[in-house]
C-alpha positions, 0 to 999 in steps of 0.5 A: 500500500502506498501510504503517501496516497492512502492518507491524502495528506503530507508531512516532511521529515528529516530522514531522506524522503517525505510523506505526501499527506497534505498537512503536517502534525507532530507525534510526541517524543516517540517513533512511528514505523511506516510501511514503505518500499524501504523499512525505517522508523522516524520520530514525530513530536506529539506535544502531549496526550493525544495527537496535535495537543499542546503539553499544557492541556490535559486529555479531554476525557475523564478517564486517566490516560494510560501510562506506559510506565505502569500504574501511577498514584491515585488521582482525584477522580475528575467530573465526580459531580457528573458521576454522582448525578448519573449514580442518583439517576440510576439508583432512583430507577433501579429495580434492585437498589441493592444490586445497583449499589454492588455494581457501583462498588458502594461498600456495605461494610468498611472500616473508616479512617478512625478505625470504626467499622461502618455498616450501610443502613440507608441511601438518601436522595434529597431534592432541594430548590433555592427559592429565596436570597439573603443580602446582609445590610451594612454592619451585619446586624440585619439582612434583606430577604427576597424571593427569587423570580422563577427563572433564578430558582435553582434545583439540585439533589443531595446524596447521602449514604448513612452508615452506623458505626456502632454508636451513632449514624454517620452520613457520608457523601458520594465523594467520601465513599469514593475516596474511603 
């Protein structure tokens, strides 16, 4: 196969011939082997994760990109608010909430950082609407209350996992559970 014509674009490299691909692009600090009449490998500069990306931009995905050096230290989970919203939607509609918790890897029992053994008793999903605002007066001794117009009312949901530690109830957030 003639790679110069199959790609429909070109870029030149300092290795004795060009690839006629119609545009240029970098491939980072690694080599690519191309099938030609003569076998060779040459270097392309990627500039960061993904083709044609600058090194100061992170990958446009919430998953952690693969590391060729093996596993790295745990990174805080990006977009956890979106994951939590998806969990709430799925949990509310789940025909079997216990199985849904298992699939979501929510622990039914675990040992907290302080050594207490926690047992899951309840999952709470609250629906909240902010319908008013408070504005403090100068000096802070009083405030002004105003109901919000309908277009400014905000809606949100709050998720809590209620565990029992042998003495009292401990409500934990989705973030606390994911990092436990």
